[in-house]
C-alpha positions as CSV (number, residue, x, y, z in Angstrom):
1,M,-33.5,-9.0,101.0
2,A,-36.5,-11.4,100.4
3,S,-36.8,-14.2,103.1
4,A,-36.6,-17.8,102.4
5,L,-39.6,-19.2,100.7
6,N,-41.8,-22.3,100.8
7,S,-42.5,-23.5,97.2
8,Q,-46.2,-22.0,97.0
9,P,-47.4,-20.0,94.1
10,E,-48.8,-17.3,96.3
11,Q,-45.6,-17.0,98.3
12,F,-43.7,-16.6,95.1
13,E,-46.1,-13.8,94.1
14,I,-45.9,-12.0,97.3
15,A,-42.0,-12.3,97.0
16,R,-42.1,-11.1,93.5
17,Q,-43.9,-8.0,94.6
18,A,-41.5,-7.5,97.4
19,M,-38.4,-7.9,94.9
20,I,-39.9,-4.9,92.9
21,D,-40.9,-2.7,95.8
22,S,-37.8,-3.2,98.1
23,Q,-35.0,-4.1,95.6
24,I,-35.6,-2.8,92.0
25,H,-37.8,0.3,92.1
26,P,-35.8,2.0,95.0
27,M,-32.8,1.7,92.8
28,G,-34.1,4.0,90.2
29,V,-36.0,1.6,88.1
30,V,-39.1,3.4,87.0
31,S,-40.3,2.1,83.7
32,D,-43.6,0.8,84.2
33,K,-43.2,-1.8,81.3
34,L,-40.0,-3.1,82.7
35,L,-41.3,-3.3,86.5
36,A,-44.3,-5.1,84.9
37,A,-42.1,-7.8,83.2
38,F,-40.4,-8.6,86.4
39,M,-43.7,-9.0,88.2
40,D,-45.1,-11.2,85.5
41,V,-42.0,-13.5,84.9
42,P,-41.7,-16.2,87.5
43,R,-38.0,-16.1,88.6
44,E,-38.4,-19.3,90.5
45,M,-38.7,-21.3,87.0
46,F,-35.4,-20.1,86.1
47,V,-33.4,-21.4,88.9
48,L,-32.5,-24.8,90.1
49,P,-35.4,-26.3,92.4
50,E,-33.2,-26.3,95.5
51,M,-32.4,-22.5,94.9
52,Q,-36.1,-21.5,94.6
53,H,-36.5,-20.7,98.3
54,I,-33.9,-17.9,98.2
55,C,-34.3,-16.9,94.4
56,Y,-35.9,-13.5,95.3
57,C,-33.0,-12.5,97.5
58,D,-31.2,-9.5,95.9
59,E,-27.9,-11.6,95.0
60,D,-26.5,-13.6,92.3
61,I,-27.9,-17.2,92.3
62,Q,-25.9,-20.1,91.0
63,I,-27.3,-22.1,88.3
64,A,-24.6,-24.3,87.4
65,S,-20.7,-24.7,88.1
66,G,-19.4,-21.2,87.6
67,R,-22.5,-19.8,86.1
68,Y,-24.9,-17.4,87.9
69,M,-28.2,-15.5,87.4
70,I,-27.5,-11.6,87.9
71,E,-29.3,-10.1,91.1
72,P,-32.5,-8.5,90.3
73,S,-31.6,-4.9,91.0
74,V,-28.5,-5.0,88.9
75,L,-30.4,-6.8,86.1
76,A,-33.2,-4.3,86.0
77,R,-30.9,-1.4,85.9
78,M,-29.0,-2.9,83.0
79,I,-32.2,-3.6,81.0
80,Q,-33.7,-0.1,81.8
81,A,-30.3,1.4,80.3
82,L,-30.9,-0.5,77.0
83,K,-34.1,1.4,76.3
84,P,-35.9,-1.6,74.7
85,K,-38.7,-0.9,72.4
86,S,-41.4,-3.1,71.1
87,D,-40.0,-3.5,67.7
88,H,-36.4,-4.3,68.8
89,V,-34.5,-7.4,68.4
90,A,-32.5,-8.2,71.4
91,L,-29.5,-10.5,72.2
92,T,-28.6,-12.0,75.4
93,I,-25.1,-13.6,75.8
94,G,-24.7,-16.3,78.2
95,S,-28.4,-16.8,78.5
96,G,-28.1,-19.5,81.3
97,M,-31.6,-20.8,82.4
98,G,-33.2,-17.9,80.5
99,Y,-34.3,-15.3,83.0
100,A,-33.0,-12.2,81.5
101,A,-34.1,-13.6,78.1
102,A,-37.9,-14.1,79.4
103,I,-37.7,-10.5,81.0
104,L,-36.7,-9.0,77.5
105,S,-39.2,-10.9,75.7
106,Q,-41.9,-8.9,77.5
107,L,-40.4,-5.9,76.2
108,V,-39.1,-6.5,72.7
109,S,-40.2,-8.3,69.5
110,T,-37.6,-11.2,69.2
111,V,-34.9,-12.2,71.7
112,V,-32.0,-14.2,70.5
113,A,-30.7,-16.0,73.3
114,L,-27.1,-17.4,73.0
115,E,-25.7,-20.2,75.2
116,E,-23.1,-22.6,74.8
117,D,-24.0,-25.0,77.5
118,L,-26.5,-27.2,76.2
119,V,-28.1,-28.5,79.5
120,L,-28.6,-25.0,80.5
121,I,-30.3,-24.0,77.1
122,K,-32.5,-27.0,77.1
123,Q,-33.7,-26.1,80.7
124,A,-34.4,-22.5,79.4
125,Q,-36.3,-23.7,76.5
126,S,-38.4,-25.9,78.9
127,S,-39.3,-22.9,80.9
128,W,-40.0,-20.6,78.1
129,D,-42.2,-23.3,76.4
130,N,-44.2,-23.9,79.8
131,L,-44.7,-20.1,79.8
132,S,-45.6,-19.8,76.1
133,Y,-42.9,-17.3,75.5
134,C,-42.7,-17.8,71.9
135,N,-40.5,-14.9,70.9
136,I,-37.3,-16.2,72.1
137,V,-34.9,-18.1,69.8
138,A,-32.2,-20.2,71.3
139,V,-28.9,-20.3,69.9
140,T,-26.0,-22.5,70.7
141,G,-22.4,-21.8,69.9
142,P,-19.3,-20.0,71.5
143,Q,-20.5,-17.1,73.6
144,I,-17.2,-15.2,72.9
145,E,-18.2,-14.9,69.3
146,G,-21.7,-13.6,69.8
147,A,-24.5,-14.6,67.4
148,P,-23.3,-12.9,64.1
149,V,-25.7,-15.0,61.9
150,N,-28.9,-13.1,63.4
151,A,-27.2,-9.8,63.6
152,P,-27.7,-6.8,63.8
153,Y,-29.3,-6.4,67.1
154,D,-30.9,-3.4,68.7
155,V,-29.9,-4.2,72.3
156,I,-27.4,-6.8,73.7
157,I,-26.8,-7.8,77.3
158,M,-24.0,-9.7,78.5
159,N,-25.4,-11.8,81.5
160,G,-22.1,-11.7,83.7
161,S,-19.1,-9.8,84.1
162,V,-16.3,-9.5,81.2
163,A,-12.8,-8.5,81.4
164,Q,-13.4,-6.7,78.1
165,I,-16.3,-6.3,75.6
166,P,-14.9,-8.0,72.4
167,L,-15.3,-5.7,69.4
168,E,-16.8,-8.5,67.4
169,I,-19.7,-8.6,69.7
170,K,-20.0,-4.6,69.7
171,R,-20.2,-4.9,65.8
172,Q,-23.3,-7.1,66.0
173,L,-25.1,-3.8,67.0
174,N,-27.3,-1.7,64.8
175,I,-26.2,1.8,64.5
176,G,-27.8,3.5,67.4
177,G,-28.1,0.3,69.4
178,Y,-27.0,-0.4,72.8
179,L,-25.0,-3.1,74.5
180,V,-24.8,-3.4,78.3
181,A,-22.3,-5.4,80.3
182,P,-20.6,-5.4,83.8
183,V,-16.8,-5.0,83.0
184,K,-14.7,-6.2,85.6
185,M,-10.6,-5.6,85.5
186,A,-8.3,-8.4,86.6
187,G,-7.9,-8.2,90.4
188,H,-11.0,-6.2,90.9
189,T,-13.9,-7.4,93.1
190,M,-16.3,-5.0,91.7
191,A,-17.5,-4.4,88.0
192,K,-18.4,-1.2,86.3
193,V,-21.6,-1.8,84.6
194,T,-21.1,-0.1,81.2
195,L,-23.4,1.1,78.4
196,V,-22.1,1.1,74.9
197,E,-23.7,2.8,71.9
198,R,-22.8,2.1,68.4
199,V,-22.6,5.6,67.0
200,K,-21.3,4.8,63.5
201,E,-19.9,1.9,61.5
202,D,-16.9,1.6,63.9
203,V,-17.5,4.2,66.3
204,F,-18.8,3.4,70.0
205,S,-19.4,5.5,72.9
206,E,-19.0,4.1,76.3
207,T,-20.7,5.1,79.7
208,V,-20.0,3.6,82.8
209,L,-23.4,3.5,84.9
210,F,-22.8,1.9,88.4
211,D,-20.8,-0.6,90.3
212,A,-21.8,-4.3,90.7
213,G,-20.4,-7.5,92.4
214,T,-21.4,-9.5,89.2
215,P,-19.2,-12.8,88.7
216,Y,-17.7,-13.4,85.6
217,L,-19.3,-15.0,82.5
218,K,-17.7,-18.0,81.6
219,G,-15.2,-17.6,78.9
220,F,-14.9,-13.8,79.6
221,E,-12.6,-13.9,82.4
222,P,-9.3,-12.1,82.2
223,V,-6.5,-13.8,80.3
224,S,-3.6,-14.9,82.3
225,E,-0.3,-13.3,81.3
226,F,2.8,-15.6,81.6
227,V,6.1,-13.9,82.3
228,F,9.1,-15.8,81.2
């Protein structure tokens, strides 16, 4: 776990390298392009100012009420599982302050970043603009519906745990495309990070990759069942 930082660029760069060397690479992330993306994207620009000193710790960072940035080692393994390519179109659901979209923007042709919180997406857009990440398209709307207007996508990542992956979102994948999401059943503390492949029109295969303690993505929590 990275130590607390002073807000100096060189210290952030050192912490970024330590994040890769001690958190991400030891967890089996071996893609040179992906490791380079995590090194190039300044994580500190995608958190609240008061959280910058701990943003390289390997834990979920709160970015708003009920909203979190996924811890680096989990996010890196999720993205690696998607096998992103330079000609791919990606969708991030629940983009928050834009970090996952920023990482993906280094690996694919276009990223569609879906976020229903207008404050968060404006903050994300400001960071993307400051970094000249020009291949990210911000989309606002209900996250539970995905972004069908821009579909289909080669890869989709859900930035938080979900009780289940909506079929409507799975159908926004290209044939042969991949979706990854932490799936956490009601009452469970750990999620099963699950990779979904669209095999045919309405045929999907699912593979559980690993466990993670990722918080729920707002709007994807378990639905309460009432007993009369």
